[in-house]
C-alpha positions in Angstrom: 131.8 93.7 69.3 132.0 92.9 73.1 131.6 89.8 75.1 130.0 90.4 78.5 131.6 88.3 81.2 131.2 88.0 85.0 134.4 88.3 87.0 134.9 86.8 90.5 137.1 89.3 92.2 137.0 87.8 95.7 140.4 88.0 97.3 142.0 89.2 94.1 144.2 92.3 93.8 142.8 95.2 91.8 144.8 98.4 91.2 143.0 101.7 90.8 145.0 104.7 89.6 143.4 108.0 90.4 141.7 109.4 93.5 138.7 111.3 92.1 134.9 110.6 92.2 134.9 108.3 89.1 137.6 106.2 90.7 135.7 106.2 94.0 132.6 104.7 92.4 134.5 101.9 90.8 136.7 101.2 93.8 133.6 100.9 96.0 132.1 98.4 93.5 135.3 96.4 93.4 135.5 96.4 97.2 131.9 95.3 97.5 132.7 92.3 95.3 135.4 91.2 97.7 138.5 92.5 95.8 141.7 93.6 97.5 141.9 97.1 96.1 145.0 99.2 96.0 144.7 102.9 95.1 147.6 104.9 93.6 147.0 108.7 93.7 148.6 111.8 95.2 145.2 112.7 96.8 141.8 111.1 97.5 138.3 112.5 97.3 136.1 112.2 100.4 134.6 108.8 99.6 137.9 107.2 98.8 139.6 108.8 101.8 136.9 107.1 103.9 137.7 103.7 102.5 141.4 104.2 103.0 141.0 105.6 106.5 139.2 102.5 107.6 141.7 100.2 106.0 139.2 98.8 103.5 141.5 99.7 100.7 145.2 100.4 100.6 146.7 103.7 99.3 150.0 104.7 97.8 150.0 108.5 98.2 151.8 109.5 95.1 151.6 109.7 91.3 151.6 106.6 89.1 155.2 105.2 89.0 155.1 102.7 86.2 154.6 99.0 85.6 155.8 98.1 89.1 152.6 99.6 90.5 150.6 96.9 88.6 152.5 93.9 89.9 150.2 91.2 91.3 147.0 92.7 89.9 144.3 90.8 88.2 142.5 93.9 87.0 143.5 97.6 86.6 141.3 100.7 86.5 142.6 104.1 85.7 140.7 107.4 86.0 143.2 110.2 86.8 141.6 112.7 84.4 145.0 113.1 82.7 144.7 111.4 79.3 148.5 110.9 79.0 148.7 109.2 82.4 145.7 107.1 81.8 147.0 106.1 78.3 150.3 105.1 80.0 148.6 103.0 82.6 146.6 101.3 79.9 149.7 100.6 77.8 151.6 99.2 80.8 148.6 96.9 81.7 148.4 95.7 78.1 152.1 94.9 78.0 151.7 92.9 81.2 148.6 91.1 79.7 146.3 92.7 82.3 142.8 93.7 81.6 142.5 97.5 82.1 139.5 99.8 82.3 140.3 103.3 81.1 137.5 105.5 82.4 138.6 108.5 80.3 138.7 106.8 76.9 136.0 104.1 76.5 136.8 103.5 72.9 140.5 102.8 73.6 139.7 100.6 76.6 139.5 96.9 75.9 137.4 96.4 79.1 134.3 98.1 80.3 132.5 97.8 83.6 128.8 97.3 82.7 126.0 99.3 84.3 124.3 96.9 86.7 121.5 96.6 89.2 120.7 93.6 91.5 117.4 92.0 92.2 117.4 89.6 95.2 115.1 86.5 95.1 114.9 83.8 97.8 116.8 81.5 95.4 119.6 83.9 94.8 120.6 87.3 93.4 120.1 88.3 89.8 122.4 90.9 88.3 121.1 92.9 85.4 124.1 94.2 83.4 123.9 96.4 80.3 126.6 97.5 77.9 125.8 100.4 75.5 128.9 100.8 73.4 130.4 103.9 75.0 127.2 105.4 76.2 127.2 104.8 80.0 124.2 107.0 80.6 122.0 104.9 78.3 123.4 101.7 79.9 122.5 103.0 83.4 119.0 103.9 82.4 118.4 100.6 80.7 119.8 98.6 83.6 117.6 100.5 86.1 114.5 100.0 83.9 115.1 96.3 83.5 115.7 95.8 87.3 112.5 97.7 88.0 110.6 95.4 85.8 112.1 92.4 87.6 111.4 93.9 91.0 107.8 94.7 90.3 106.9 91.2 89.1 107.0 92.0 85.4 109.2 89.0 84.7 108.8 85.5 85.9 111.5 84.8 88.4 110.5 81.2 89.3 113.3 78.7 89.5 113.6 76.5 86.5 115.5 73.7 88.2 114.3 71.7 91.2 115.6 72.9 94.5 117.8 70.6 96.6 116.3 70.5 100.0 113.5 72.8 101.4 112.1 75.7 99.6 111.3 79.0 101.2 108.4 80.9 102.7 107.7 84.6 102.4 105.0 86.2 104.7 103.9 89.1 102.5 101.7 91.9 103.8 99.3 92.9 101.0 98.0 96.0 102.6 94.2 96.8 102.8 93.4 95.0 99.6 94.3 97.5 96.9 96.9 95.8 94.6 98.5 99.2 94.1 99.6 99.3 97.7 101.6 96.1 97.6 105.4 96.8 98.1 107.9 96.3 95.3 109.4 93.4 97.3 106.0 91.8 97.5 105.6 91.9 93.7 109.1 90.5 93.4 108.4 87.5 95.6 105.1 86.8 93.9 107.1 86.6 90.7 109.3 83.9 92.2 106.7 81.8 94.0 105.5 78.3 93.1 102.6 78.4 95.6 100.6 81.3 96.9 98.6 80.8 100.1 96.1 83.7 100.2 93.8 85.3 102.7 90.3 86.7 102.0 91.4 90.3 102.5 94.6 90.1 100.5 94.8 91.9 97.2 93.3 89.1 95.1 93.5 91.0 91.8 97.2 90.1 91.8 96.3 86.4 91.5 94.9 86.9 88.0 98.4 87.8 86.7 100.1 84.7 88.0 101.1 82.0 85.5 98.9 78.9 85.3 101.8 76.9 86.8 101.5 78.7 90.2 99.2 76.9 92.6 96.9 79.2 94.6 95.7 77.8 98.0 92.7 79.8 99.3 92.6 79.9 103.1 90.3 82.9 103.3 88.4 83.2 106.6 84.8 84.5 106.6 83.3 86.2 109.7 82.0 83.6 112.0 83.3 80.7 109.9 87.0 79.9 109.8 87.1 77.8 106.7 90.7 76.7 107.3 92.0 76.6 110.9 95.2 78.4 111.6 97.0 75.1 112.5 96.1 73.7 109.0 97.3 76.9 107.3 100.7 76.5 109.1 100.8 72.9 108.0 100.2 73.9 104.4 103.2 76.3 104.5 105.4 73.5 106.0 104.3 70.8 103.6 104.8 73.0 100.5 108.1 74.4 101.6 109.5 71.0 102.7 108.5 69.7 99.2 110.9 72.2 97.7 108.5 74.9 96.7 108.8 78.7 97.1 105.7 79.8 99.0 104.2 83.2 99.4 101.8 83.6 102.2 99.8 86.6 100.9 98.0 88.3 103.8 95.8 91.4 104.1 97.4 94.2 106.1 100.7 93.5 107.8 101.8 89.9 108.8 102.7 91.1 112.3 99.6 93.2 113.1 97.0 90.6 114.2 98.1 88.5 111.2 99.6 85.6 113.1 102.8 86.0 111.1 104.9 85.5 114.1 103.4 82.0 114.7 103.9 81.0 111.1 107.5 82.2 111.0 108.5 80.4 114.2 106.8 77.2 113.0 108.7 77.3 109.7 112.0 78.2 111.2 111.7 75.3 113.6 111.7 73.0 110.6 114.7 74.7 109.0 112.8 76.6 106.4 114.0 80.1 105.4 111.4 82.7 106.1 111.3 86.3 104.8 108.7 88.8 106.2 107.6 91.6 104.0 105.7 94.4 105.8 102.4 95.6 104.5 100.3 98.7 105.1 98.3 97.7 108.1 94.6 98.4 107.8 94.7 100.0 111.2 96.4 103.0 109.6 95.5 102.6 105.9 91.7 102.2 106.2 91.2 105.3 108.4 93.5 107.2 105.9 91.2 106.2 103.1 88.4 107.9 104.9 90.5 111.0 105.5 91.2 110.2 109.2 94.8 110.4 110.4 95.4 108.3 113.5 97.7 111.1 114.8 97.5 114.8 114.0 99.3 117.7 115.5 97.2 119.4 118.1 94.5 116.7 118.0 96.1 113.3 118.7 99.6 112.5 119.9 99.3 108.7 119.9 97.1 105.7 119.0 96.4 102.2 120.2 95.4 99.3 118.0 93.4 96.4 119.5 91.2 93.6 118.3 87.5 93.6 118.9 87.5 89.8 119.3 88.8 90.0 122.9 87.9 92.0 126.0 89.4 95.5 125.7 92.4 96.1 127.9 92.9 99.2 130.0 93.3 102.2 127.6 93.8 105.9 127.8 90.3 107.5 128.2 91.0 110.9 126.7 89.6 111.5 123.2 93.0 113.0 122.1 94.3 109.4 122.2 93.1 107.5 119.1 91.8 104.0 119.5 91.6 101.7 116.4 89.5 98.6 116.7 90.1 95.8 114.1 87.6 93.0 113.6 85.2 94.9 115.9 81.9 95.1 114.1 80.2 92.1 115.8 81.3 93.4 119.2 80.8 97.1 118.6 78.1 97.4 121.2 80.0 95.7 123.9 83.2 97.6 123.1 81.4 101.0 123.2 79.9 100.1 126.6 83.3 99.1 127.9 84.9 102.3 126.8 82.1 104.4 128.4 82.4 102.5 131.6 86.2 103.0 131.6 85.7 106.8 131.4 85.5 107.8 127.8 83.0 110.6 127.1 79.7 109.7 125.4 80.3 112.5 122.8 83.7 111.1 121.8 83.7 110.9 117.9 83.6 107.4 116.3 83.8 106.3 112.7 83.3 102.9 111.2 85.0 102.5 107.8 83.9 99.6 105.7 85.8 98.1 102.8 88.6 100.6 102.9 90.3 101.4 99.5 87.6 99.5 97.7 85.1 101.1 95.2 82.3 100.3 97.8 84.0 102.0 100.7 81.6 103.6 103.2 82.1 105.5 106.4 79.5 105.7 109.2 80.2 108.5 111.8 78.7 108.9 115.2 79.7 109.2 118.9 80.6 106.6 121.4 77.1 106.9 122.8 75.2 106.2 119.5 77.6 104.6 117.0 76.4 101.0 117.8 72.8 102.0 116.9 73.9 104.0 113.9 76.0 101.1 112.6 73.1 98.6 113.1 70.7 100.9 111.3 73.1 101.3 108.4 73.8 97.6 108.1 77.5 97.9 108.7 79.4 94.7 108.0 82.9 93.4 108.0 85.5 94.1 106.8 85.6 97.3 108.7 87.8 99.4 111.0 86.5 101.3 113.9 88.2 104.6 114.9 87.6 106.3 118.2 88.8 109.8 119.0 88.9 113.4 118.0 90.7 112.6 114.8 87.4 111.4 113.4 86.4 115.0 113.0 89.0 115.3 110.2 87.2 112.6 108.1 86.3 113.4 104.5 82.7 114.8 104.3 80.0 112.3 103.6 79.0 111.9 100.0 
């Protein structure tokens, strides 16, 4: 029987006997926990030599000399590969009433370092530690699997005790709307949130899996009708976080690509609220990809520009080898194509309009700069859609 415990090694002396890879892994872990590690070994493997060379650990370049090498230690680790030497270190540590990990004889060792993985939440770090009675491979696999479950939202990570002071805000990019494209960090934060403030184009399927205790605030904006003004959305984030809640602002695409994430972050930080930004797959790249269109391609396009169709187009490269991606550009498609033609783009430059990218109803309308506005009008193209201008459109998946 074993009793798992957590040791605070910060500032405490740990003696590691042995200079091989096994010792190196443990020494690195002890050092990462803030321990003052002293290594006793006639030679060091590359990883340990690096730590010793930078002064992060101290090194006695010789064989183990006896109990005096363990003086002042709180913890001892031995992994020389020589069972007699390791047994001697273990016996000396036991005589000095020091806990000792013998990496060469798990059954004889009274102490084991558990396999562990860490999952970081806005409220702190969770450490998943597994002990498997002498089977370190099984312990590592189990710890990794449990950590993966936590990191992908499979376990509720919401804080059980009220927070003291403000909560936190996470601006999470949900990608183009497909729940499968949300990052692992995004899932992790959703599993820790008390409140989710969600956009219309965010992956809404994820909301169905949230516990009933999580409040969902829908601030989705419809074309031509902003149901919730941006100022009010920012106020919601502030109010909820200042009330001590953990808040996920779940957006479509990426928070920093026409997502007003910068404005929201600055407003929260000005009130002393911790903010984390989680990138998402921007629709400027993801939606064309769903239609088979790369925004860059060797021998076809060496660069691309992303602009919003809401505003007057800035000066842009006129060659069709430079890809132009227009977001929120359906309503102004006619004006945009006229502006591009007037700026010098050729009328036969390929154009594609990809509607509802990554959704079952995805549709692509292809034409040229000279006729795409009429083609889109005839096809009844609607938002959400992404417009792609340039030679890369020729690489699109065949229709049908």
